[in-house]
N, C-alpha and C positions, 0 to 999 in steps of 0.2 A: 706062878704066884706073883711075881714081880710085874708081869704084863697086865694082870687084872687090876693091880693097884694103880698102875699108870693110866689105864683106860678110864676107870671111875674117877680118878683124880682129875684127869684132863676134861672129862665130861662135866664134872661139877664146876670146874673153873670157867669153862666156856658158857655154862648156863648163867653163872653169876655176871659175867661180862656182858652177855646179851641182854639180861634183865636190866642191868644198870644203864646200858645205852638206850634201851626202850623207854625207861623212866625219864632219862635226861631229854630225849626227843619230845616227849609229851609235855615236859615243863617248858621247853623253849617254844613249842607251838602254841601252848596256852597263853604264854606271855605276849607273843607278837600278834595273836589273832584278836581282832576287834570287829564286832558285828557291824555291818553297814547299816546306816540309818535308812529307814524306810522313806522312799520318795513321797512327796506330797501328791495326793491324788488330784489330777486336773480333770475337771468335768467339762464337756462340751455339749452345748444344747443346739440341736439342729432345728432350723425354722422356729426361732423364738417368737413369741407373741409380743407385738409392740403395743403398748398401752396407748390409747388415744389421749391426746393432750387437749384438754378443754380450754378453748379460747374464751376468755372473759371479756365481754364487750362492755366498754365504758359508756355510761349514759351521760350525754352532754346536754346540759340544760341551757336552753337559749332564753336569755332574759327578754322579757316583753319590751317591745319598742315603745318608748313613750311618745305620745303625740305632742308635737310642738305647735303651740298656738301662734299663728302669725299675727303680729300686732297690727292694728288698723293703720292705714296710711295717715300721715299728718294732715291736718285740715288745711285746705287751700285758702290762702289769704287773698282777698280781693284787692286788686291793684287799681288805683284810681288813675284814670287817663288824664295826662297833663293837658290843660287847655292852652291853646295858642294865645300869646299876648295880643291884645287888641290895640296896643299903642302903635301909632303910625310911624313908619320909618322915614326919617328925613331924607330927602332927595336933593341933589345938587342940580341946579339948572344953569345953563350958560355954556358958551363955547370955550374950548381949550385955546389959550392964547398961542399965537404963532411966534416962533423964535427964528431968527436968521442965523444960519450956520456960519461960523467965522471962516474967513478965507485966509489960507496960509500961503505965504510967498515962498516958493521953493528956492528961489535964489538967495533969500536972506536966512533960510533955515540950514544950519550946519551942525553936525555932530562932532563934538570935540573929542579927539582921541589923543591920549597922552603919549609922548614919545617913549620909546623903550629900545633896549638893545636886543640883539638876537637871543632867543631862548631855545635851549635844546628840547626836542620832542622825542626822538628815537635815537638810541645809541646802540649800534650793533657791536657786540664784543668781538675782539680780534681772534683769529685762528692761531693757536699755539704752533710755532714752527717745530717740526720733529727734532731737529738738531738741538734746539734750545731746551726742549722738554727732557732731553737726556742729561742735562746738566744738574748741578746741585745748588743753584742760586736763582732767586727770582730777579725780575728786571722791570724796566719801564722805559717809555719814550715820551719826550715832550714834543708836541706838534704845534705848528702855526698854520692857519688857513683863513680863507675869506668865505663869507656866507652871501649867496646871491639873494636878490629880492624874492625869489621863489623858495628860499630856505634850504638850498643845496650847497654843501661845502665845495670849494674849488681852491686851486693853488695850495694844495696840501704839501707841507714840507716838515720832515722830522728834524728838528733843531738839535736834539740830543737824545741818545739812546745808550743805555748801559751795555748793550751788545749790538753790533751791526746786523746781526741776524734778525733783529726785531723791526728794522726800518720798513721793509716791504709789507710785512703783516700789519703794521700800524697804519700805513698810508691807505691800504685797501679797506681797512675797517672804517676810517674816518670818512672816506668818500661815500659810504652807505648811510651816514647819519642824516637826520632830518631836523631842521630848526624852524622856529617862528622867526620870520625876517625882522630886521630892524625897522622901526617905525619912526619917521620924521615928518611932522606936520600932517599926520594921518595917512601918509603914503609909505609903502614898503620900499626900502632902499638897501643897497648892499652894505655889508659891514666887513671891514678889513682888519687883519691883525688879531684874529681870535686865537687864543692859546689854550691848550688843554693837555692833560696828562693821561696816557694809556699805560696801564699796569699789567704785567705778565707775572702771575703768581704760581710758584711750584710748591708742592707739598711732599712731606716725607711719608714713610710707611704708617706713621701714627696719625696722619692728618694734620700735622702742624705746618704752618706756612714757613717756607725757607726764606731766610733773610737775603737781601740783595748783596 
């Protein structure tokens, strides 16, 4: 008797549990399930017919060309021909008088030339001695020389130099100078005791002349 009660009691309880689980599963599945949206139908057309495009032609109206009337040429003006004057042109008669050419006496004809001293024409600058160029001071030399009737200096002497290194370079430079000779009574003559100054200038890095 007890075994039957247990059997039917266990069977009923199992049925209830199974039914409850089944109902719970249906509720869960129904809540999570959402129907998928139907995809849009895409249609493809094979060998579609292309409509002919009508080309509209524009009508261009050409305006009529107006005829231009050429104006008549201007009337020609008759020009009167000038008549030559009938007045007689005066003519001169007679021979051209003869004139005697004046005779000049070469001995009495003299050109007066004023006297002058020797004038410099060409001055050759001196060559800077290398030893002097290494210094830090400029310098000069005073020279005395004579000028020949041909205008060439001679007897050149350096009377004073700020540095003895400059004497030889000064003398060589003056010997290359050219002068207009001294004129006395229209004749070139030698001139003695001509004095001149030859300067040797040095510059610093900025281009300023160094003092002596």
